[in-house]
Structures are given as structure tokens and as C-alpha cells.
N, C-alpha and C positions, 0 to 999 in steps of 0.2 A: 358457187358452192353446190354442186350437184351430188346427189346421193342415190345409191341404188336402193333395193328393198331393205327396209330397216331390219327385217328379221335375219338378214344375212350378215349384219355388221354388229360388232361388239359395242354396246352402249353402257357407259359407266359414269357414276358421279365422281367428281374430282374432290380430293380431300381439302385442298386450298389452305395449307397450314400458314403460309405467310399472310394471306388475306384475313384469316380468322384473328390474327393478332392485331390487325389494323382496323378492320370494319367493326361496326357495332352489332351486326347480325349478319349471318351468312346462311343462305338456303342453297344447297348444291344437290341436284338430283340427276338421275340418269337421263330422263326425258320428260318433257311436258309440251303443252301446246305452244306457249309463248311466255318468256320471262317478263316481257312488258305487260302482257295481260295479267300475269300472276301478281305483278306489282299493284295493279288496280284492285285485284281481289283482296290482297293483303291489306291495302289501305281501308277497304270497306270492312274488313274483319278486325281492324285495329291491331294488326300484327307487324306494322312498320315501326322501327325505333324513331321516336320524335324528339328525344332529348339527349344531350351529352353534357360534357363539362362546360363551365362558363365560357362563352365566346366560341365554343367549338361546335361544328356541325356533325350531327349523326349521319352515318351512311349505312344503309341496308343493302346487301348484295344478293341477287338472285341469279343463279346460273344453271345451265343444263348442258349435257353433252349433245343432246339432239332435241330440236324443236320441230313439232309437226305442223305448226300453223303460225309461224313468226311473221306477223304483218308489220311492215315498216311504214314510211310516210305514204299517206293517201291510199292505204290498202294494198300496196305492192308487197310481194312475199320475199322474205329473206330465207334462203334455203341453207340448211346446215348439214354437215357430214359428220357422223360420229367418229371421234378420235382424230379429226382433221381440222376442226374449226373452233372458234371461240364465240360464244354468245352469252352475254351477261347484261343485267339491268341493275342500276344503282339508284337508290332513292334517298333523297335528303329533303330538307325543308328550307324555304326562303320566306322573307317577309312579303306580305300582300302588296306593299307599296312598290316593291321591285318587280314582282310578277306581273302587275297590271300597268306598269309604266312603259308606254310604247317607245319612249326615248332610249331606254336601256334594255328592255327585256329581250330584244333580238340577239343580244350578246350571250344569252344563256345557251343557245344552240352552238355558238362558236366555242364556248367553254367546254361543251360536250366533245367537240372535235379536237380542240387543243389538248384536252385531258387524254384522249386516245393517243394522240401523237406523243405526248409526254410518256405515257405508259409503255408504248411500244419501244421507243428509243431507250428508255430506262431499262426495260427488260432485256433488250439486246445487249446493252452494256453489262448488265448483271451476269449474263450467262457467257460472256466473252465471245460472242459471235461478231462477225464482220461481214459487210456487204461483199458479194462476189465481184461487183463492178464498182470501181472508184467513183463513178458518176451516179451511183445509186443514191437517191434522196427521197424522203417522204414529203408529200405536199398535201394540202387540204383543198378539196373541191367544195366551194361554197354550195349549199349550206351544211352538208352532212356526210361527205365521202372522204376517205383516205386513199391517196394515190401513191403508186410507186412506178417510176418510169412511164407516167401517163396512163397507167392501168389501175383499175379499182382493186384495192387490197382489203378494204373494209368500209364500214360506215357507222353512223350514229343516228339516234333519234332522240329528240328532247321534247318533253311534254310537261306542262304544268297542270296539276290536278288539285281539286279542292280537298281540304281537310275538314271532315265533318266535325262541327262544334267548335271550330277554331277559325273565325273570320279574319284573324290578323296574320295568318300564315298560309302558305300553299305547299303542297308536296311537289317536288321537282324530280322528275323521272328521266334519267338518261339510260338509253340502251346502246350497246356497242356490239359489233360483230366483226370478226376478222377471218380471212382465209389463212390458215396456218400451214398445215401439211397437205396441201392440195397439189397434186401433179397437174401438168398442163392439160392432160386429157380428161381431167375431172372438173375443170373449171366450166362455168355455165356459158360464158361467151368469150370471144377473142379480146374483149375489153377488160377482162379480169386477170388478176395475178394472185400469187400466194407468197407467204413469207419464205417458205423453203426454197422457192425458185430464185430468191434474191439475197438471202442471208444465211450464214452458217458458221460453224456447226451449231445446231439447236438442241436443247435438252428434250427429253420425252414430253409429249403433249401436256400431261397433267402438270408437270413442273413449269412449263412455259406459260400455261394458262394462269397458274398461281402467281407467277412473277408479274404478268401483265395486269391482272385484275387488282392485285395489291397496289401496284404503281398507279392504277387508275383511281383507286380510292384516295390515295395520298394527293394526287394532283387535283381531283375534283374538289376535295375538302379545302385545300389551300386556296385554289382559285375562287371558289365561291365565298369563302370567308373574307377574302380581300375585296371581292366585288360587292358584297353586302355592306362592308365598312365604308366604301367610297365608290359608289357605282359610276359616277361620271368620270372620275379619275381613272378607274380601271377600264372603262369603256375606251378611253383614249389609248391606254396601253395595249389593250387587246387589239384595237384597230391597227396599231403599228406592228404588233407581233404577227397578226394575220397577213398583213401585206407581204411579209417576207416569205411566207409559206403557202400563199394562196395560188393554186394552180391556174386559176381562171383569169388572172389579170392580163389584159391585152389579147385575150382569146375571143374568137367569134363563137357565139352560142345561140342555140335555139331554145327558148323558154316557152313551155306550154303552161299557161296559167289555169288556175282552178275555175275561173269564170268562162273557160272555153276559148279565150283569145290566145294569141301567140306573139312573142317578141323575138326578133332576130337582129343581132348586132354584136358589137364589140364591147366587152366589159372594160370600162375605163376607170372605175373607182369603187372602193369599199367605203361606205359612208358612215357618218357618226352614229346612226341608229342600226348599224349592221346590215343595212340594205346594200345592194350593188347598183351601180349606174351602168346602163347599157346605151351605147350610141347606135341608133338604127341607121339604115341606109340613106334616109332623107336628112340626116344630120341631127335629128331630135334626140334628146337624152331622156331615158325612162328609168326611174328608180324602181327596183323590184325588191319587195320584202320576201323573206323565206316562206312566210305563211301564205303567200299568194301564188307561189310557184309549185306546180304539180310535178313537172319533169323538166330537167335541164340537161341539154346535150351540147 
């Protein structure tokens, strides 16, 4: 998502009428540094909605047409283009027992990805669009990318943050980005793609963003409520669901770990704790958690 000089491009806040009917709070502005960073600041200022109806999770949405400093996993930058892309952050709350449980908390990042897939497919149906190619299908690259035809269409970031004065709950922050109306010559790399290159006809960008963000709120809330109610059961269901849409299964990957080491091999399994198993050239099998992988190619 490459952008020219911001002064030459129109930057505007989206109205998000559908989203405002579903979310508990919506902040939509023309530009900011980072919606993910703004979520942190809003948590510190006590501006995130933390309560909803009995058994229902609140969702606060923060979105902007242009981000000047959108950092994603491990400090890498997510570049937005005004009027051409989607950037949004979604904040809810989960019990501390789930946030800190290493047997299940890895699935939170998968819920962020699956919610984006739900949102995109639902929005495409809502606006009556169709793939240009019958073979077009969306897949998820563990742990945080959305692919189309093997090219990156978008991605997610999931982070758990403390709630000041509330030791029993944690804030759960999901951020999502998509290339929407990006022509081929505006994409950052040959490994990227955009929605307009694969699906049509599409509505104007504000209407499309509203459909996708509203659908994300619905999916995120539904998936998290089910996960909180029965984390082990839902972990098994998420694993089965992910296996059907996981782009990486059976592929050879190069993983650069945050400790400076590297792993090269074939992805052979998605495990119960949301890690992946990689078989290296010597036949050894290494389990990798999303939290220890800095870059995966």
C-alpha cells in the first residue's frame, strides 16, 4: 500500500453508518499516526467501552483514512493510501484466565484473522460483487496475513493489554488492514494484491469500508463470546476451521525468530495451542509459536 505525498491526496473520515449501529463506540477520523497506538492511548484515558449487555462483549472501533505511522508486528510499518485502503482497530475485553493461558491464548490471533476473512467475504456478498476468476479464494497465512492467489491482500495484529484497576480482565486489541482500491502500480511489492484487482463490482470506498468493519465487529464479538464460554472446545473448532483456509500447510517456509535464529522447513501441522510444526531438512520437527516468529516467508 504505497502512497504519494499526503498533501496531494484527499483524506476524509468515513461516516460508517452500519458500524455505528453495531459497535458500542466508533472513532472515525481523516488521519492519525496509528489506530493501534490510539487504542492504547484511549485505554489509558479510560475512553474504551468496557461493558455491554449480560453475556455480550463490547467493541470499540477506531479507524482512519490515512495512518502516518502504523506499526504492525515487531515494528514493521503498514503503509496506507487515502481513499484506497482500510485500516481499523477493534477493542474488546476478555477474562485474565484466557489471556494468560498459553494453551489457548494463541488462538486469539487466529480469531483476529478469521474475523477479517468473515468480514471480507460477508461484505463482498452484501454488495453483490463476484470474483473475476472462478479460482479466486481467500486464505490465511499464519499467523496474521490474508492472501488472495498467494499474494498479500491484508493482515491483522492481535495484542492483549492490561486494564488499569481491573486485574480480572484484559483489553484485547485487534487491528486489521486491507488493500481495497490499489492498482497494480501502487502496490508496494510484487507479493501484494488488492481487492479491486480480484473482485467486482465494488461500491465506493466509504461504503465498502463500512460493510467490512461492521461485519468484523459482528464476527469478532460472536467468535470471542463463544471462545470465552468454552475455550478448549472452541480451540478445537478453530483449529479445524483454520486447516481448511491455512495457506501455509505443506509449504516450505523460512522463519526468522525474534531470538536471532532461523528455521527452514515444511509446515506439517497446526497444533492444539495454535503453533505450527515445521519439519527441517534433517527430519527434526520444530513447533513455532506466533509470539517467537519475527518474519515468515
